[in-house]
C-alpha positions as CSV (number, residue, x, y, z in Angstrom):
1,X,-125.0,-149.9,28.7
2,X,-127.1,-146.8,28.9
3,X,-126.7,-146.6,32.7
4,X,-123.0,-146.9,32.4
5,X,-122.9,-144.2,29.8
6,X,-125.0,-141.9,32.0
7,X,-122.7,-142.7,35.0
8,X,-119.6,-141.7,33.0
9,X,-121.0,-138.3,31.8
10,X,-120.3,-136.4,35.0
11,X,-116.7,-137.6,34.9
12,X,-116.3,-136.6,31.2
13,X,-117.9,-133.2,31.8
14,X,-115.5,-132.6,34.8
15,X,-112.5,-133.5,32.6
16,X,-113.7,-131.2,29.8
17,X,-114.3,-128.4,32.3
18,X,-110.8,-128.8,33.8
19,X,-109.3,-128.9,30.3
20,X,-111.1,-125.7,29.4
21,X,-109.9,-124.0,32.6
22,X,-106.3,-125.2,31.8
23,X,-106.5,-123.9,28.3
24,X,-107.9,-120.5,29.5
25,X,-105.1,-120.2,32.1
26,X,-102.5,-121.0,29.4
27,X,-103.9,-118.4,27.0
28,X,-103.9,-115.8,29.8
29,X,-100.2,-116.6,30.6
30,X,-99.3,-116.4,26.9
31,X,-101.2,-113.1,26.6
32,X,-99.5,-111.7,29.7
33,X,-96.1,-112.5,28.2
34,X,-96.7,-111.7,24.5
35,X,-98.9,-108.6,24.7
36,X,-96.1,-106.2,26.1
37,X,-93.7,-107.4,23.4
38,X,-96.4,-107.0,20.7
39,X,-97.2,-103.5,21.9
40,X,-93.5,-102.6,21.9
41,X,-93.3,-103.7,18.3
42,X,-96.4,-101.7,17.4
43,X,-95.1,-98.6,19.1
44,X,-91.7,-98.9,17.3
45,X,-93.4,-98.5,13.9
46,X,-95.8,-95.8,14.9
47,X,-95.3,-92.2,13.7
48,X,-94.6,-89.6,16.4
49,X,-98.1,-88.2,16.5
50,X,-99.5,-91.7,17.2
51,X,-96.9,-92.9,19.7
52,X,-98.9,-91.6,22.8
53,X,-102.2,-93.0,21.7
54,X,-103.6,-96.5,21.9
55,X,-104.9,-96.5,18.4
56,X,-104.1,-99.5,16.2
57,X,-105.0,-97.7,13.0
58,X,-102.0,-95.8,11.6
59,X,-99.5,-95.8,8.8
60,X,-96.5,-97.9,9.8
61,X,-93.1,-96.1,9.5
62,X,-89.4,-97.1,9.9
63,X,-88.5,-93.5,10.7
64,X,-87.9,-94.3,14.4
65,X,-85.2,-96.9,13.5
66,X,-83.7,-94.3,11.1
67,X,-83.6,-91.7,13.9
68,X,-81.9,-94.0,16.5
69,X,-79.2,-95.0,14.1
70,X,-78.7,-91.6,12.6
71,X,-75.3,-89.9,12.9
72,X,-76.7,-86.4,12.3
73,X,-79.0,-84.0,14.1
74,X,-82.6,-85.1,14.0
75,X,-85.4,-82.6,13.5
76,X,-88.8,-83.8,14.7
77,X,-91.9,-81.9,13.8
78,X,-94.6,-81.8,16.4
79,X,-97.6,-79.6,15.5
80,X,-96.3,-76.0,15.2
81,X,-93.3,-76.7,17.4
82,X,-89.9,-77.9,16.2
83,X,-88.1,-80.2,18.6
84,X,-84.5,-81.1,18.1
85,X,-83.7,-84.6,19.2
86,X,-80.5,-85.6,20.8
87,X,-77.6,-84.9,18.3
88,X,-76.7,-88.2,16.7
89,X,-78.2,-91.1,18.5
90,X,-75.4,-93.2,17.1
91,X,-76.7,-96.5,18.4
92,X,-74.5,-98.5,16.1
93,X,-71.4,-98.1,18.4
94,X,-73.5,-99.1,21.3
95,X,-74.6,-102.2,19.5
96,X,-71.0,-103.0,18.7
97,X,-70.0,-102.5,22.3
98,X,-72.7,-104.8,23.5
99,X,-71.7,-107.5,21.0
100,X,-68.0,-107.2,21.9
101,X,-68.5,-107.2,25.7
102,X,-71.0,-110.0,25.7
103,X,-69.2,-112.1,23.2
104,X,-65.8,-111.7,24.9
105,X,-67.3,-112.5,28.2
106,X,-68.7,-115.8,27.0
107,X,-65.4,-116.7,25.1
108,X,-63.5,-116.3,28.4
109,X,-66.0,-117.4,31.0
110,X,-67.4,-120.6,29.5
111,X,-64.1,-122.4,29.1
112,X,-63.1,-121.4,32.7
113,X,-66.6,-122.4,34.0
114,X,-66.4,-125.8,32.2
115,X,-63.0,-126.6,33.7
116,X,-64.1,-125.5,37.2
117,X,-67.4,-127.4,36.9
118,X,-65.6,-130.6,35.8
119,X,-63.1,-130.3,38.7
120,X,-65.9,-129.7,41.3
121,X,-67.9,-132.7,39.9
122,X,-65.1,-135.3,39.4
123,X,-62.5,-134.4,42.1
124,X,-62.6,-134.3,45.8
125,X,-60.2,-131.8,47.5
126,X,-60.0,-129.8,50.7
127,X,-62.8,-127.2,50.9
128,X,-64.6,-128.5,47.8
129,X,-68.1,-128.1,49.1
130,X,-67.4,-124.9,51.0
131,X,-65.8,-123.3,47.9
132,X,-68.8,-124.4,45.8
133,X,-71.2,-122.8,48.2
134,X,-69.1,-119.7,48.4
135,X,-69.3,-119.4,44.6
136,X,-73.1,-119.7,44.8
137,X,-73.4,-117.0,47.5
138,X,-71.8,-114.4,45.2
139,X,-75.0,-114.6,43.2
140,X,-77.0,-113.2,46.2
141,X,-74.9,-110.1,46.6
142,X,-76.7,-107.0,45.2
143,X,-74.9,-105.5,42.3
144,X,-75.0,-102.0,43.7
145,X,-72.9,-103.2,46.7
146,X,-69.9,-104.1,44.6
147,X,-70.4,-101.4,42.0
148,X,-68.5,-98.7,44.0
149,X,-65.6,-101.0,44.8
150,X,-65.3,-101.9,41.1
151,X,-65.5,-98.3,40.2
152,X,-62.7,-97.3,42.6
153,X,-60.5,-100.2,41.6
154,X,-60.9,-99.6,37.9
155,X,-60.2,-95.9,38.3
156,X,-56.7,-96.7,39.7
157,X,-55.8,-99.9,37.8
158,X,-54.3,-99.2,34.4
159,X,-53.8,-101.4,31.4
160,X,-51.5,-100.1,28.7
161,X,-51.3,-96.8,30.4
162,X,-55.1,-96.3,30.5
163,X,-57.4,-96.9,33.5
164,X,-59.9,-99.8,33.2
165,X,-62.7,-97.5,34.0
166,X,-64.8,-96.7,30.9
167,X,-63.2,-99.5,28.8
168,X,-64.6,-102.6,27.3
169,X,-62.1,-104.7,29.2
170,X,-63.4,-103.4,32.5
171,X,-67.0,-104.3,31.5
172,X,-65.8,-107.8,30.4
173,X,-64.1,-108.4,33.8
174,X,-67.2,-107.3,35.7
175,X,-69.5,-109.4,33.6
176,X,-67.4,-112.4,34.2
177,X,-67.9,-112.0,37.9
178,X,-71.6,-112.3,37.2
179,X,-71.6,-115.0,34.6
180,X,-68.9,-117.4,36.0
181,X,-70.8,-118.5,39.2
182,X,-74.0,-119.2,37.2
183,X,-72.2,-121.1,34.4
184,X,-70.2,-123.2,36.9
185,X,-73.3,-124.4,38.7
186,X,-75.2,-125.0,35.5
187,X,-72.5,-127.0,33.7
188,X,-71.7,-128.9,36.9
189,X,-75.2,-130.3,36.8
190,X,-74.6,-131.7,33.3
191,X,-71.3,-133.2,34.4
192,X,-72.9,-134.8,37.4
193,X,-75.5,-136.5,35.1
194,X,-72.7,-138.0,33.0
195,X,-72.0,-141.6,34.0
196,X,-68.6,-142.0,35.5
197,X,-68.2,-145.4,33.9
198,X,-67.5,-143.8,30.5
199,X,-64.5,-141.9,31.8
200,X,-63.3,-144.9,33.7
201,X,-63.3,-147.0,30.5
202,X,-61.4,-144.2,28.7
203,X,-58.9,-144.1,31.6
204,X,-58.4,-147.9,31.3
205,X,-57.7,-147.4,27.5
206,X,-54.9,-145.1,28.4
207,X,-56.4,-141.6,28.2
208,X,-55.1,-139.0,30.6
209,X,-57.4,-136.5,32.5
210,X,-57.2,-133.8,29.8
211,X,-57.9,-136.3,27.0
212,X,-60.9,-137.6,28.9
213,X,-62.3,-134.1,29.4
214,X,-61.8,-132.8,25.9
215,X,-62.5,-135.9,23.8
216,X,-64.9,-137.9,26.0
217,X,-66.8,-135.7,28.5
218,X,-67.0,-132.4,26.7
219,X,-68.7,-133.8,23.5
220,X,-71.3,-135.5,25.7
221,X,-72.1,-132.4,27.8
222,X,-71.9,-130.1,24.8
223,X,-75.7,-129.3,24.8
224,X,-75.4,-128.3,28.5
225,X,-72.4,-126.1,27.7
226,X,-74.3,-124.4,24.8
227,X,-77.3,-123.8,27.0
228,X,-75.1,-122.3,29.7
229,X,-73.4,-120.1,27.1
230,X,-76.6,-118.7,25.8
231,X,-78.0,-117.9,29.2
232,X,-74.7,-116.3,30.2
233,X,-74.8,-114.3,27.0
234,X,-78.3,-113.1,27.8
235,X,-77.2,-112.1,31.3
236,X,-74.2,-110.2,30.0
237,X,-76.3,-108.6,27.2
238,X,-79.0,-107.4,29.6
239,X,-76.6,-106.1,32.2
240,X,-77.3,-102.4,32.9
241,X,-76.0,-101.2,36.3
242,X,-72.3,-101.9,35.7
243,X,-72.5,-100.8,32.1
244,X,-73.9,-97.4,33.4
245,X,-71.4,-96.9,36.1
246,X,-68.2,-98.5,34.7
247,X,-68.8,-98.4,31.0
248,X,-69.3,-94.6,30.6
249,X,-67.7,-93.9,27.2
250,X,-68.1,-97.5,26.1
251,X,-71.8,-97.7,26.9
252,X,-73.9,-100.6,25.8
253,X,-77.3,-100.7,24.2
254,X,-78.9,-101.1,27.6
255,X,-77.5,-97.7,28.7
256,X,-78.2,-96.2,25.3
257,X,-81.9,-96.8,25.8
258,X,-81.9,-94.1,28.5
259,X,-80.8,-91.5,25.9
260,X,-84.1,-91.6,24.0
261,X,-85.4,-88.4,25.7
262,X,-85.8,-84.9,24.6
263,X,-87.7,-81.7,25.4
264,X,-91.0,-83.5,25.4
265,X,-89.7,-86.2,27.8
266,X,-89.2,-89.8,26.8
267,X,-89.6,-90.4,23.1
268,X,-91.5,-93.7,23.5
269,X,-91.5,-94.5,19.8
270,X,-87.7,-94.2,19.6
271,X,-87.3,-96.1,22.9
272,X,-89.5,-98.9,21.5
273,X,-87.5,-99.1,18.3
274,X,-84.2,-99.3,20.3
275,X,-85.8,-101.9,22.7
276,X,-86.8,-104.0,19.7
277,X,-83.2,-103.9,18.4
278,X,-82.0,-105.1,21.9
279,X,-84.6,-108.0,21.8
280,X,-83.7,-109.3,18.4
281,X,-80.6,-111.3,19.4
282,X,-82.2,-112.6,22.6
283,X,-85.2,-113.8,20.5
284,X,-83.0,-115.8,18.1
285,X,-80.9,-117.2,21.0
286,X,-84.1,-118.3,22.8
287,X,-85.2,-120.2,19.7
288,X,-81.7,-121.7,19.6
289,X,-82.0,-122.7,23.3
290,X,-85.1,-124.8,22.8
291,X,-83.5,-127.6,20.9
292,X,-80.4,-127.7,23.0
293,X,-82.3,-127.8,26.3
294,X,-84.1,-130.9,25.0
295,X,-80.7,-132.4,23.9
296,X,-79.2,-131.5,27.3
297,X,-82.0,-133.3,29.2
298,X,-82.0,-136.4,27.0
299,X,-78.3,-136.6,26.4
300,X,-76.6,-140.0,26.9
301,X,-73.5,-141.9,26.1
302,X,-75.2,-144.4,23.7
303,X,-75.2,-143.0,20.2
């Protein structure tokens, strides 16, 4: 018995060593991801005189959030110099623009993507596979390549007597071109995983194609649609290039981050505060995703 125990010790030690290495690697990965976010949050509540230092000892302040949402001129004291920040950061309209553009993009794109994904998954038609591959290849085109054509097009196309350039509608259209291909492919995977026998049984019971989709298939793939919606919202919310070139007057929060500069350069404490505001909805949506990802992977027809 003692000999067997001694013989097993090297194996146990090896398992413990591998477990320790795995734990250390996991902690390093977590630190790599969390530390920048933590430092951003710390910088956001630092006073101006501490923003450029690495000290962790300071009196927290919410002045930076007050400045970025202020509608009046901001006077910032720095030693004996007086520096005037940009007049009226007015970030609230930028937040509203981001919410409207991202929300409207999802409200239009996800229903279209669901219908398209269902058609690609359940029907065979001429050019089915080729069209699906073509949709996928649009994701590999650099955004800067299509930015100028969109700019030229929106400058000439008018809606209600006003060019699309610099409007929320223009940004919504551009974001849909980014979100739709991604959402179609993602939702199609969930539709493919749905057993076809369920729809066949509904068809035998007298349901037509639309009834099968909306009352049978859609409730079963709902977790997948929700996950696609959240990821699509994040893509639209974080979009910067088109919002910078096409948005112009209706700039979003991503573009507004670039305005946190003054005579002393980038005001890191204010940029950190604005960045934290941008991250808040993404954080809550990420928490929301966790449950629905599990539901989407384990979804089934048997309830």
